[in-house]
C-alpha positions as semicolon CSV with decimal commas, in nm:
position;residue;x (nm);y (nm);z (nm)
1;M;2,195;5,138;-2,713
2;T;1,978;5,393;-2,889
3;D;1,969;5,408;-3,270
4;P;2,254;5,638;-3,350
5;D;2,045;5,812;-3,603
6;L;1,797;5,891;-3,337
7;D;2,031;5,956;-3,051
8;T;1,735;6,021;-2,814
9;P;1,519;5,821;-2,568
10;V;1,211;5,701;-2,754
11;L;0,910;5,613;-2,541
12;D;0,580;5,455;-2,633
13;N;0,344;5,588;-2,380
14;H;0,059;5,326;-2,418
15;L;0,073;4,989;-2,551
16;H;-0,029;4,624;-2,463
17;L;0,160;4,315;-2,466
18;D;-0,025;3,980;-2,456
19;P;0,167;3,725;-2,240
20;D;0,011;3,433;-2,422
21;A;-0,128;3,462;-2,757
22;G;0,009;3,791;-2,914
23;Q;0,335;3,894;-3,050
24;G;0,452;3,957;-2,691
25;L;0,829;4,002;-2,673
26;S;0,883;3,999;-3,060
27;A;0,683;4,332;-3,062
28;V;0,935;4,465;-2,814
29;R;1,219;4,334;-3,036
30;D;1,063;4,518;-3,336
31;F;1,035;4,839;-3,129
32;R;1,392;4,827;-3,019
33;R;1,524;4,748;-3,383
34;L;1,379;5,068;-3,501
35;G;1,521;5,269;-3,218
36;G;1,268;5,236;-2,926
37;T;1,407;5,258;-2,584
38;H;1,118;5,288;-2,327
39;L;0,772;5,144;-2,294
40;L;0,472;5,206;-2,075
41;V;0,273;4,881;-2,088
42;V;-0,081;4,884;-1,980
43;N;-0,247;4,555;-1,886
44;K;-0,480;4,425;-2,139
45;P;-0,858;4,421;-2,044
46;S;-0,929;4,164;-1,784
47;W;-1,163;3,960;-1,998
48;H;-0,914;3,945;-2,283
49;L;-0,686;3,736;-2,041
50;G;-0,971;3,513;-1,958
51;V;-1,050;3,681;-1,624
52;E;-1,407;3,735;-1,555
53;A;-1,374;3,933;-1,218
54;E;-1,613;3,898;-0,936
55;T;-1,393;4,042;-0,675
56;G;-1,118;4,309;-0,668
57;E;-0,870;4,037;-0,594
58;D;-0,957;3,852;-0,925
59;F;-0,771;4,126;-1,101
60;R;-0,450;4,031;-0,936
61;E;-0,392;3,754;-1,193
62;V;-0,418;4,002;-1,469
63;F;-0,164;4,239;-1,302
64;E;0,085;3,954;-1,218
65;R;0,080;3,820;-1,571
66;T;0,143;4,184;-1,691
67;L;0,434;4,245;-1,453
68;A;0,585;3,920;-1,575
69;I;0,593;4,015;-1,938
70;V;0,694;4,385;-1,858
71;A;1,005;4,246;-1,669
72;D;1,094;4,042;-1,981
73;A;1,055;4,357;-2,204
74;D;1,264;4,531;-1,955
75;D;1,541;4,316;-2,008
76;L;1,520;4,354;-2,380
77;L;1,528;4,737;-2,387
78;P;1,822;4,983;-2,370
79;G;1,598;5,177;-2,154
80;R;1,307;5,061;-1,916
81;A;0,964;4,909;-1,941
82;W;0,721;5,014;-1,672
83;P;0,370;4,867;-1,600
84;I;0,058;5,062;-1,581
85;L;-0,221;4,876;-1,410
86;G;-0,592;4,919;-1,383
87;V;-0,941;4,837;-1,497
88;H;-1,059;4,908;-1,837
89;P;-1,374;5,137;-1,835
90;G;-1,540;4,906;-2,094
91;L;-1,578;4,635;-1,827
92;I;-1,880;4,811;-1,694
93;S;-2,080;4,728;-1,999
94;R;-1,965;4,377;-2,005
95;L;-2,075;4,340;-1,636
96;V;-2,410;4,523;-1,685
97;D;-2,517;4,401;-2,040
98;D;-2,362;4,044;-2,030
99;R;-2,370;3,946;-1,683
100;D;-2,675;4,146;-1,551
101;V;-2,482;4,315;-1,272
102;A;-2,637;4,645;-1,139
103;P;-2,440;4,954;-1,221
104;A;-2,371;5,036;-0,851
105;E;-2,227;4,675;-0,814
106;A;-2,008;4,711;-1,119
107;R;-1,887;5,045;-0,985
108;D;-1,790;4,870;-0,651
109;L;-1,619;4,590;-0,824
110;M;-1,422;4,818;-1,070
111;Q;-1,314;5,051;-0,776
112;A;-1,213;4,737;-0,583
113;G;-0,983;4,630;-0,877
114;L;-0,828;4,978;-0,875
115;D;-0,760;4,937;-0,510
116;V;-0,552;4,639;-0,592
117;A;-0,373;4,824;-0,880
118;A;-0,283;5,098;-0,628
119;E;-0,116;4,831;-0,411
120;Y;0,132;4,769;-0,679
121;V;0,202;5,140;-0,717
122;H;0,242;5,172;-0,357
123;D;0,499;4,884;-0,346
124;G;0,680;5,033;-0,649
125;R;0,600;4,758;-0,885
126;A;0,391;4,972;-1,111
127;L;0,422;5,320;-1,228
128;A;0,081;5,457;-1,269
129;I;-0,301;5,352;-1,266
130;K;-0,535;5,309;-1,561
131;S;-0,903;5,386;-1,554
132;G;-1,143;5,611;-1,744
133;R;-1,498;5,601;-1,876
134;P;-1,686;5,468;-2,176
135;H;-1,605;5,626;-2,520
136;Y;-1,952;5,520;-2,643
137;D;-2,312;5,627;-2,538
138;T;-2,440;5,469;-2,232
139;D;-2,752;5,518;-2,005
140;D;-2,735;5,758;-1,718
141;D;-2,684;5,497;-1,449
142;V;-2,391;5,345;-1,628
143;W;-2,238;5,693;-1,693
144;D;-2,270;5,787;-1,328
145;A;-2,118;5,484;-1,216
146;S;-1,837;5,501;-1,452
147;N;-1,746;5,858;-1,339
148;A;-1,751;5,756;-0,987
149;V;-1,490;5,477;-1,098
150;L;-1,295;5,746;-1,259
151;R;-1,299;5,964;-0,954
152;H;-1,196;5,684;-0,751
153;A;-0,897;5,639;-0,966
154;L;-0,812;6,018;-0,920
155;D;-0,846;5,957;-0,543
156;L;-0,587;5,680;-0,564
157;G;-0,355;5,877;-0,783
158;A;-0,357;6,170;-0,520
159;E;-0,308;5,913;-0,238
160;H;-0,020;5,744;-0,397
161;G;0,141;6,028;-0,567
162;C;0,110;5,857;-0,912
163;A;-0,012;5,952;-1,262
164;V;-0,350;5,827;-1,389
165;Q;-0,401;5,724;-1,757
166;L;-0,752;5,752;-1,889
167;H;-0,953;5,593;-2,164
168;T;-1,246;5,822;-2,230
169;E;-1,474;5,949;-2,509
170;A;-1,309;6,156;-2,788
171;S;-1,276;6,510;-2,683
172;E;-1,062;6,817;-2,698
173;D;-1,190;6,954;-2,359
174;L;-1,177;6,733;-2,048
175;S;-1,160;7,027;-1,808
176;D;-1,411;6,846;-1,591
177;I;-1,179;6,571;-1,516
178;A;-0,891;6,809;-1,476
179;A;-1,106;6,995;-1,196
180;W;-1,179;6,654;-1,025
181;A;-0,809;6,580;-1,012
182;E;-0,725;6,917;-0,865
183;E;-1,011;6,888;-0,607
184;R;-0,833;6,560;-0,492
185;G;-0,492;6,717;-0,479
186;L;-0,359;6,553;-0,800
187;S;-0,203;6,792;-1,051
188;P;-0,401;6,775;-1,380
189;H;-0,093;6,737;-1,574
190;R;-0,051;6,401;-1,403
191;V;-0,373;6,285;-1,565
192;V;-0,310;6,157;-1,904
193;K;-0,574;6,115;-2,178
194;H;-0,463;5,805;-2,373
195;Y;-0,560;5,800;-2,753
196;A;-0,567;6,179;-2,771
197;G;-0,559;6,417;-3,052
198;P;-0,306;6,708;-3,049
199;R;-0,528;6,954;-2,876
200;L;-0,672;6,887;-2,538
201;M;-0,787;7,111;-2,248
202;G;-0,718;6,969;-1,902
203;P;-0,518;6,645;-1,884
204;T;-0,173;6,584;-2,066
205;P;-0,241;6,438;-2,422
206;S;-0,093;6,108;-2,520
207;V;-0,112;6,169;-2,886
208;M;-0,175;5,891;-3,134
209;C;0,092;5,885;-3,379
210;R;-0,087;6,015;-3,684
211;T;0,166;6,227;-3,869
212;E;-0,060;6,526;-3,899
213;W;-0,143;6,511;-3,523
214;L;0,212;6,488;-3,429
215;H;0,301;6,800;-3,651
216;E;0,017;6,994;-3,474
217;A;0,132;6,886;-3,133
218;A;0,499;6,977;-3,216
219;E;0,388;7,323;-3,343
220;R;0,179;7,390;-3,029
221;G;0,476;7,349;-2,807
222;E;0,260;7,221;-2,512
223;P;0,360;6,902;-2,314
224;F;0,252;6,581;-2,495
225;L;0,334;6,229;-2,512
226;M;0,339;5,977;-2,809
227;E;0,166;5,644;-2,834
228;T;0,059;5,355;-3,058
229;D;-0,210;5,173;-2,836
230;F;-0,071;4,851;-2,991
231;V;-0,337;4,593;-2,883
232;D;-0,135;4,284;-2,949
233;D;-0,429;4,078;-3,047
234;P;-0,372;3,794;-3,300
235;E;-0,742;3,821;-3,405
236;R;-0,699;4,196;-3,493
237;P;-0,349;4,199;-3,634
238;G;-0,399;4,547;-3,809
239;A;-0,589;4,713;-3,515
240;V;-0,453;5,064;-3,408
241;M;-0,081;5,109;-3,465
242;G;0,217;4,877;-3,465
243;P;0,512;4,881;-3,219
244;K;0,748;5,022;-3,483
245;T;0,533;5,328;-3,525
246;V;0,674;5,557;-3,254
247;P;1,032;5,528;-3,338
248;R;0,951;5,564;-3,712
249;R;0,761;5,894;-3,626
250;V;1,043;6,035;-3,412
251;R;1,291;5,970;-3,697
252;T;1,064;6,173;-3,916
253;L;1,017;6,448;-3,671
254;L;1,389;6,476;-3,623
255;E;1,443;6,485;-4,005
256;E;1,188;6,775;-4,028
257;G;1,367;6,964;-3,751
258;Y;1,130;6,910;-3,465
259;D;1,408;6,834;-3,224
260;D;1,264;7,035;-2,936
261;A;0,933;6,851;-2,983
262;V;1,106;6,512;-2,967
263;R;1,275;6,614;-2,639
264;L;0,948;6,749;-2,499
265;A;0,763;6,426;-2,580
266;H;1,025;6,182;-2,478
267;V;1,224;6,333;-2,203
268;E;1,063;6,642;-2,047
269;T;0,682;6,539;-2,050
270;P;0,757;6,189;-1,902
271;A;0,960;6,345;-1,629
272;R;0,679;6,580;-1,552
273;V;0,400;6,338;-1,566
274;Y;0,551;6,019;-1,426
275;S;0,871;6,144;-1,255
276;I;1,083;5,914;-1,487
277;D;1,414;6,001;-1,639
278;T;1,439;5,852;-1,983
279;E;1,798;5,973;-2,031
280;A;1,936;5,841;-1,696
281;T;1,770;5,502;-1,756
282;L;1,937;5,442;-2,090
283;T;2,235;5,197;-2,084
284;E;2,485;5,130;-2,354
């Protein structure tokens, strides 16, 4: 059941759940207690789960463990939890800098991991794909390889008719990525920039739940999503935002009269981007 004071679906568009060492399902319970109803759970970076991938198939362990905790989260929620699977773009630096892998080989490995993620989308076990490019400075070879990985993710999104969530550099203009998506037959609105600010050209912004950013997104009236990027890392307990944040921010927005913006972020934009119905998937 939704919180009667909220009376709306409440979706966190991007967070992580650690199946072993983090808060895990207790974070889901906190989210629900505050009025949360729906989650999009992105697998943690592969090395955070102890997987040092050497082949695309090695990512399957990460994906299977993610699916298992998402299924448990789904059972706890009045709405749904969906998995988003992919390869964190920061892996390329781990491969190149720590394991002395050539950028082209790192590119091939990461693309192979995305191919495995796409299998889960094709089978209906995952909702979308996660990819991106480093948010920090790199040399040209690593940057070019990262963009090749990102474009491959867009190819897969177009092929499988699914959204693609991106981790990228901070920017208010990612029109280049939107153009790449369009060239491949993937609508740019189905490309989502995670950890976004309120203003973004190109993809759909998944706005971090800073109050001032949400106010600006609400005033703009353009499609947007809300997220915490909860990392569920016991060694970084205060990192990013906690699982209670989205429902708390939704409550505040409703109290301030932003009803249309709440519906836009939690009903209309999820339907537009992911083809999910956050109202029909609510149960009493």
